[in-house]
PASEBA-1860 file (N, C-alpha, C; in nm, 3 decimals):
! residues 190
1> MKNIFPKL> 8.167/14.711/12.091/8.317/14.723/12.175/8.408/14.661/12.084 ~ 8.368/14.510/12.070/8.456/14.412/12.053/8.516/14.446/11.923 ~ 8.477/14.513/11.834/8.493/14.560/11.699/8.612/14.642/11.693 ~ 8.575/14.769/11.780/8.685/14.887/11.783/8.812/14.833/11.823 ~ 8.799/14.773/11.926/8.945/14.728/12.050/9.037/14.668/11.924 ~ 9.005/14.593/11.842/9.128/14.552/11.726/9.165/14.693/11.622 ~ 9.065/14.760/11.618/9.076/14.863/11.510/9.229/14.967/11.562 ~ 9.198/14.968/11.689/9.261/15.056/11.756/9.386/14.967/11.789
9> AAAALLSI> 9.396/14.905/11.838/9.523/14.823/11.847/9.659/14.840/11.683 ~ 9.534/14.821/11.623/9.625/14.816/11.446/9.605/14.961/11.453 ~ 9.580/15.049/11.480/9.643/15.187/11.487/9.740/15.258/11.522 ~ 9.723/15.192/11.649/9.863/15.228/11.807/9.988/15.164/11.723 ~ 9.939/15.046/11.683/10.099/14.975/11.602/10.151/15.046/11.520 ~ 10.050/15.093/11.423/10.130/15.102/11.296/10.168/15.233/11.317 ~ 10.099/15.354/11.403/10.166/15.485/11.451/10.310/15.452/11.483 ~ 10.316/15.346/11.581/10.443/15.349/11.655/10.551/15.308/11.572
17> SGLASATP> 10.521/15.198/11.480/10.612/15.097/11.408/10.682/15.195/11.283 ~ 10.623/15.376/11.270/10.602/15.457/11.160/10.542/15.442/11.044 ~ 10.488/15.347/11.017/10.447/15.320/10.885/10.309/15.440/10.852 ~ 10.251/15.456/10.941/10.142/15.516/10.933/10.220/15.679/10.844 ~ 10.147/15.722/10.776/10.163/15.851/10.697/10.156/15.970/10.783 ~ 10.260/16.041/10.814/10.298/16.145/10.859/10.375/16.263/10.785 ~ 10.343/16.416/10.815/10.361/16.516/10.703/10.550/16.532/10.722 ~ 10.552/16.517/10.634/10.693/16.564/10.588/10.713/16.642/10.600
25> APPTPLAH> 10.859/16.671/10.690/10.947/16.781/10.718/10.972/16.861/10.626 ~ 10.935/16.985/10.632/10.900/17.110/10.547/11.109/17.108/10.475 ~ 11.108/17.149/10.355/11.218/17.139/10.301/11.299/17.267/10.348 ~ 11.439/17.232/10.335/11.552/17.393/10.397/11.511/17.496/10.263 ~ 11.516/17.604/10.308/11.451/17.759/10.226/11.600/17.781/10.182 ~ 11.626/17.795/10.000/11.751/17.848/9.938/11.744/17.946/10.040 ~ 11.913/18.002/10.057/11.992/18.109/10.119/11.960/18.227/9.996 ~ 11.991/18.200/9.851/11.983/18.306/9.772/11.880/18.357/9.715
33> CGPGDIYF> 11.765/18.275/9.738/11.598/18.336/9.673/11.592/18.457/9.705 ~ 11.531/18.558/9.562/11.518/18.677/9.648/11.423/18.704/9.530 ~ 11.307/18.810/9.542/11.243/18.880/9.407/11.319/18.903/9.312 ~ 11.428/18.949/9.338/11.504/19.046/9.238/11.612/18.904/9.105 ~ 11.565/18.767/9.166/11.616/18.647/9.044/11.557/18.657/8.954 ~ 11.427/18.726/8.885/11.362/18.742/8.802/11.314/18.880/8.795 ~ 11.331/18.905/8.617/11.281/19.038/8.575/11.189/19.034/8.506 ~ 11.149/19.177/8.406/11.046/19.165/8.325/11.104/19.261/8.207
41> DVPGVAAT> 11.054/19.293/8.114/11.099/19.374/7.999/10.908/19.486/7.991 ~ 10.865/19.454/8.099/10.748/19.520/8.089/10.788/19.627/8.232 ~ 10.752/19.759/8.189/10.757/19.867/8.337/10.685/19.865/8.406 ~ 10.726/19.833/8.561/10.625/19.828/8.703/10.596/19.671/8.701 ~ 10.643/19.609/8.667/10.642/19.449/8.701/10.783/19.412/8.761 ~ 10.729/19.350/8.897/10.868/19.310/8.963/10.802/19.192/9.021 ~ 10.854/19.097/9.084/10.858/18.985/9.146/10.854/19.041/9.315 ~ 10.698/18.980/9.389/10.715/19.061/9.539/10.758/19.000/9.635
49> TCYGYVAG> 10.767/18.820/9.563/10.768/18.741/9.725/10.846/18.611/9.646 ~ 10.969/18.576/9.705/11.013/18.434/9.647/11.044/18.340/9.752 ~ 11.045/18.230/9.758/11.044/18.105/9.830/11.088/18.012/9.783 ~ 11.209/17.976/9.829/11.300/17.866/9.742/11.352/17.752/9.850 ~ 11.353/17.658/9.783/11.403/17.507/9.830/11.498/17.437/9.767 ~ 11.620/17.376/9.919/11.716/17.317/9.853/11.617/17.160/9.869 ~ 11.583/17.103/9.776/11.472/16.978/9.753/11.474/16.927/9.649 ~ 11.575/16.942/9.555/11.575/16.898/9.434/11.424/16.971/9.334
57> NLINDSPP> 11.373/16.903/9.227/11.259/16.944/9.152/11.124/16.906/9.199 ~ 11.079/17.005/9.265/10.930/17.000/9.296/10.857/17.013/9.242 ~ 10.909/17.027/9.072/10.775/17.003/8.967/10.729/16.932/8.864 ~ 10.802/16.775/8.955/10.782/16.698/8.893/10.651/16.604/8.870 ~ 10.607/16.656/8.970/10.441/16.581/8.984/10.436/16.474/9.059 ~ 10.521/16.456/9.139/10.561/16.271/9.247/10.442/16.350/9.326 ~ 10.390/16.245/9.375/10.270/16.201/9.516/10.330/16.305/9.619 ~ 10.469/16.294/9.659/10.503/16.345/9.755/10.536/16.517/9.730
65> DLHTVSGI> 10.593/16.562/9.627/10.640/16.685/9.623/10.475/16.765/9.573 ~ 10.368/16.705/9.517/10.245/16.757/9.496/10.203/16.785/9.642 ~ 10.218/16.732/9.724/10.177/16.737/9.837/10.259/16.864/9.923 ~ 10.398/16.875/9.905/10.496/16.967/9.935/10.469/17.093/9.838 ~ 10.435/17.087/9.758/10.382/17.235/9.640/10.246/17.276/9.723 ~ 10.166/17.184/9.726/10.035/17.195/9.785/10.066/17.315/9.920 ~ 10.141/17.242/9.987/10.146/17.319/10.127/10.227/17.454/10.124 ~ 10.319/17.487/10.023/10.429/17.635/10.009/10.290/17.706/9.967
73> LGTTFSFS> 10.229/17.644/9.856/10.086/17.718/9.817/9.996/17.832/9.916 ~ 9.968/17.737/10.005/9.834/17.754/10.069/9.948/17.851/10.220 ~ 10.050/17.788/10.224/10.153/17.887/10.336/10.175/18.008/10.331 ~ 10.291/18.010/10.219/10.381/18.104/10.160/10.307/18.216/10.080 ~ 10.182/18.162/10.028/10.131/18.245/9.922/9.965/18.259/9.915 ~ 9.935/18.183/10.058/9.786/18.174/10.047/9.711/18.186/9.939 ~ 9.737/18.089/9.921/9.689/17.986/9.783/9.647/17.895/9.855 ~ 9.536/17.826/9.928/9.539/17.730/9.937/9.406/17.643/9.892
81> GQSGAAIE> 9.406/17.500/9.866/9.304/17.421/9.835/9.355/17.378/9.722 ~ 9.495/17.400/9.677/9.564/17.375/9.577/9.625/17.226/9.554 ~ 9.595/17.164/9.476/9.656/17.038/9.443/9.830/16.971/9.448 ~ 9.856/17.115/9.421/9.993/17.144/9.391/10.027/17.109/9.224 ~ 9.938/17.027/9.182/9.964/17.032/9.021/10.006/17.184/8.928 ~ 10.104/17.183/8.833/10.125/17.311/8.804/10.004/17.350/8.671 ~ 9.998/17.438/8.648/9.882/17.453/8.557/9.914/17.455/8.392 ~ 10.044/17.474/8.387/10.132/17.412/8.294/10.332/17.422/8.325
89> HINVSADP> 10.330/17.302/8.230/10.511/17.309/8.252/10.581/17.336/8.144 ~ 10.699/17.418/8.132/10.797/17.416/8.035/10.994/17.384/8.098 ~ 11.016/17.347/7.977/11.150/17.316/7.975/11.218/17.456/7.923 ~ 11.383/17.477/8.010/11.400/17.593/7.975/11.566/17.578/7.950 ~ 11.589/17.661/7.938/11.788/17.617/7.933/11.831/17.822/7.928 ~ 11.945/17.849/7.974/12.014/17.954/7.985/12.060/17.966/7.817 ~ 12.073/18.098/7.760/12.130/18.137/7.666/12.271/18.100/7.652 ~ 12.386/18.015/7.610/12.486/18.054/7.599/12.633/18.105/7.597
97> VTHITTYD> 12.530/18.200/7.553/12.636/18.334/7.505/12.601/18.429/7.615 ~ 12.495/18.453/7.660/12.424/18.572/7.764/12.408/18.490/7.901 ~ 12.425/18.408/7.860/12.382/18.296/8.048/12.211/18.384/8.102 ~ 12.116/18.423/8.006/12.016/18.473/8.023/11.886/18.374/7.982 ~ 11.833/18.307/8.109/11.706/18.253/8.038/11.587/18.301/8.096 ~ 11.488/18.272/7.927/11.434/18.327/7.898/11.257/18.224/7.950 ~ 11.212/18.270/8.063/11.061/18.145/8.072/10.937/18.265/7.957 ~ 10.898/18.153/7.887/10.751/18.178/7.767/10.637/18.089/7.791
105> FAHLLTGN> 10.583/18.093/7.898/10.481/18.008/7.915/10.354/18.041/7.785 ~ 10.260/17.918/7.799/10.149/17.951/7.683/10.061/18.055/7.719 ~ 10.026/18.042/7.828/9.977/18.099/7.905/9.972/18.276/7.932 ~ 9.906/18.374/7.886/9.925/18.483/7.876/9.948/18.515/8.070 ~ 10.008/18.590/8.130/10.086/18.594/8.259/9.961/18.717/8.295 ~ 9.846/18.714/8.381/9.805/18.860/8.413/9.785/18.843/8.560 ~ 9.740/18.958/8.592/9.678/18.910/8.706/9.784/18.913/8.859 ~ 9.751/18.819/8.927/9.865/18.763/9.070/9.893/18.635/8.956
113> VIVSLHFG> 9.995/18.582/8.969/10.101/18.521/8.906/10.208/18.412/9.042 ~ 10.186/18.293/9.044/10.257/18.216/9.100/10.341/18.130/9.025 ~ 10.487/18.159/9.002/10.558/18.007/8.916/10.658/17.938/8.992 ~ 10.718/17.875/8.954/10.825/17.778/9.019/10.913/17.798/8.954 ~ 11.066/17.780/8.936/11.185/17.756/8.866/11.287/17.641/8.908 ~ 11.305/17.557/8.837/11.402/17.461/8.898/11.493/17.481/8.873 ~ 11.653/17.431/8.941/11.793/17.498/8.908/11.834/17.370/8.931 ~ 11.917/17.316/8.844/11.962/17.178/8.870/12.139/17.237/8.905
121> NGTGGPGN> 12.196/17.110/8.906/12.376/17.126/8.959/12.478/17.162/8.898 ~ 12.399/17.213/8.694/12.522/17.285/8.637/12.559/17.402/8.701 ~ 12.674/17.449/8.623/12.825/17.505/8.634/12.749/17.636/8.647 ~ 12.746/17.735/8.737/12.676/17.850/8.777/12.532/17.873/8.814 ~ 12.548/17.726/8.839/12.364/17.788/8.903/12.332/17.767/9.068 ~ 12.234/17.736/9.104/12.222/17.801/9.321/12.203/17.675/9.352 ~ 12.238/17.541/9.279/12.262/17.404/9.322/12.078/17.323/9.281 ~ 12.077/17.226/9.317/11.958/17.159/9.268/11.850/17.211/9.373
129> GTAFYAFN> 11.787/17.293/9.353/11.676/17.330/9.386/11.544/17.379/9.325 ~ 11.419/17.436/9.375/11.325/17.495/9.333/11.284/17.604/9.397 ~ 11.263/17.703/9.314/11.217/17.821/9.441/11.054/17.919/9.307 ~ 10.994/17.965/9.413/10.876/18.000/9.398/10.816/18.134/9.382 ~ 10.759/18.163/9.316/10.815/18.362/9.314/10.657/18.379/9.263 ~ 10.621/18.525/9.331/10.442/18.526/9.296/10.478/18.740/9.251 ~ 10.404/18.730/9.157/10.427/18.883/9.122/10.285/18.931/9.071 ~ 10.280/19.071/9.038/10.134/19.134/8.974/10.155/19.165/8.831
137> AGSGVDKF> 10.101/19.048/8.764/10.177/19.091/8.615/10.080/19.198/8.537 ~ 9.971/19.219/8.622/9.867/19.352/8.562/9.785/19.296/8.426 ~ 9.785/19.360/8.353/9.716/19.358/8.201/9.782/19.219/8.130 ~ 9.883/19.170/8.162/9.943/19.100/8.076/10.145/19.114/8.059 ~ 10.164/18.987/8.085/10.321/18.983/8.068/10.309/18.847/7.925 ~ 10.407/18.843/7.862/10.441/18.770/7.788/10.534/18.654/7.858 ~ 10.651/18.728/7.916/10.743/18.639/7.973/10.849/18.699/8.027 ~ 10.893/18.633/8.101/10.999/18.715/8.180/11.121/18.606/8.199
145> YTTLQASS> 11.251/18.679/8.265/11.383/18.618/8.251/11.434/18.610/8.397 ~ 11.581/18.517/8.357/11.673/18.531/8.504/11.801/18.530/8.426 ~ 11.890/18.563/8.534/12.019/18.509/8.471/12.054/18.433/8.592 ~ 12.050/18.373/8.678/12.038/18.250/8.782/12.053/18.109/8.652 ~ 12.174/18.058/8.672/12.199/17.976/8.528/12.171/17.825/8.597 ~ 12.172/17.711/8.492/12.178/17.617/8.544/11.970/17.571/8.553 ~ 11.896/17.642/8.533/11.794/17.610/8.493/11.738/17.499/8.407 ~ 11.627/17.444/8.469/11.591/17.334/8.365/11.468/17.327/8.309
153> NAGLYRVT> 11.348/17.367/8.414/11.234/17.376/8.394/11.124/17.434/8.483 ~ 11.022/17.497/8.431/10.905/17.547/8.549/10.798/17.487/8.553 ~ 10.701/17.590/8.647/10.573/17.518/8.609/10.505/17.703/8.667 ~ 10.378/17.661/8.619/10.296/17.805/8.649/10.186/17.757/8.747 ~ 10.138/17.797/8.810/10.064/17.754/8.955/9.931/17.838/8.969 ~ 9.912/17.984/8.923/9.809/18.059/8.940/9.851/18.183/8.776 ~ 9.716/18.224/8.793/9.709/18.301/8.660/9.565/18.390/8.730 ~ 9.564/18.515/8.749/9.410/18.572/8.804/9.396/18.674/8.682
161> SPVPEPET> 9.258/18.685/8.722/9.240/18.805/8.604/9.296/18.967/8.674 ~ 9.312/19.048/8.575/9.349/19.145/8.636/9.286/19.229/8.670 ~ 9.295/19.323/8.837/9.178/19.450/8.827/9.221/19.548/8.755 ~ 9.071/19.560/8.731/9.058/19.723/8.637/9.106/19.828/8.660 ~ 9.183/19.908/8.589/9.210/20.047/8.636/9.103/20.125/8.638 ~ 9.139/20.208/8.733/9.000/20.347/8.691/8.957/20.406/8.591 ~ 9.076/20.381/8.524/8.982/20.455/8.391/8.929/20.383/8.315 ~ 8.917/20.251/8.315/8.847/20.144/8.247/8.715/20.103/8.324
169> YAMLLAGL> 8.690/20.177/8.439/8.576/20.213/8.510/8.486/20.345/8.488 ~ 8.612/20.428/8.436/8.493/20.571/8.426/8.476/20.541/8.244 ~ 8.536/20.501/8.168/8.508/20.463/8.073/8.374/20.391/8.023 ~ 8.352/20.271/8.136/8.258/20.169/8.149/8.101/20.256/8.164 ~ 8.083/20.346/8.300/8.016/20.414/8.303/7.989/20.559/8.245 ~ 8.108/20.597/8.125/8.051/20.738/8.015/7.965/20.661/7.926 ~ 8.035/20.540/7.897/7.930/20.429/7.783/7.821/20.421/7.818 ~ 7.773/20.367/7.941/7.664/20.315/8.042/7.546/20.466/7.962
177> GLVGAIAR> 7.620/20.571/8.042/7.570/20.714/8.007/7.501/20.716/7.906 ~ 7.606/20.713/7.796/7.542/20.755/7.686/7.426/20.674/7.584 ~ 7.464/20.538/7.620/7.349/20.461/7.590/7.226/20.522/7.634 ~ 7.213/20.517/7.808/7.126/20.602/7.868/7.016/20.731/7.804 ~ 7.116/20.782/7.743/7.103/20.904/7.694/7.054/20.871/7.537 ~ 7.086/20.787/7.492/7.037/20.708/7.340/6.915/20.695/7.349 ~ 6.908/20.595/7.446/6.758/20.543/7.479/6.624/20.633/7.509 ~ 6.649/20.737/7.600/6.559/20.836/7.631/6.567/20.920/7.546
185> RRKARA> 6.661/20.930/7.433/6.595/21.045/7.328/6.502/20.970/7.256 ~ 6.551/20.841/7.205/6.452/20.774/7.135/6.320/20.707/7.180 ~ 6.310/20.735/7.312/6.172/20.700/7.381/6.127/20.842/7.367 ~ 6.139/20.983/7.391/6.126/21.060/7.387/6.047/21.117/7.253 ~ 6.107/21.101/7.177/6.082/21.128/7.008/5.965/20.996/6.970 ~ 5.953/20.872/7.005/5.837/20.803/7.009/5.699/20.841/7.045
END
């Protein structure tokens, strides 16, 4: 009992003094963020969810930002258990003539994808903030685009295998049936 009292007293003092770690307040969402911010050259692919922050560059992998990103992925996108670190980072800039920014990750984007885009304080941008987008890339999207200016970097957080189309299952079953028929014929001849 004597050993527990000093530890409880120290914990109480730390919590009163504010030195104990507390959960940071969530950043303020960006007002402009929307699924239409990004677009694709593959028909039928579109962002379904967007969640943005006026919190600077959350893609920089600092410990507080990793904690914030992990919370965003878990609560907003139901992608929990992540450290908040991106699978891949890329630097980007808008074309000076068209003002279109191309996001081209080394990974082929397939299935359910979550990406984050950081916009700085440059001319024509939405302000210093990071936005997170979710979309289903199907069997593969090589790149996507945005006309939002002042882009600086992006992070890739999730890529899943696409769900096969019903035609794929039909071809698989037809192939298995054909292999079974050939095996039955060979067995009958022997």
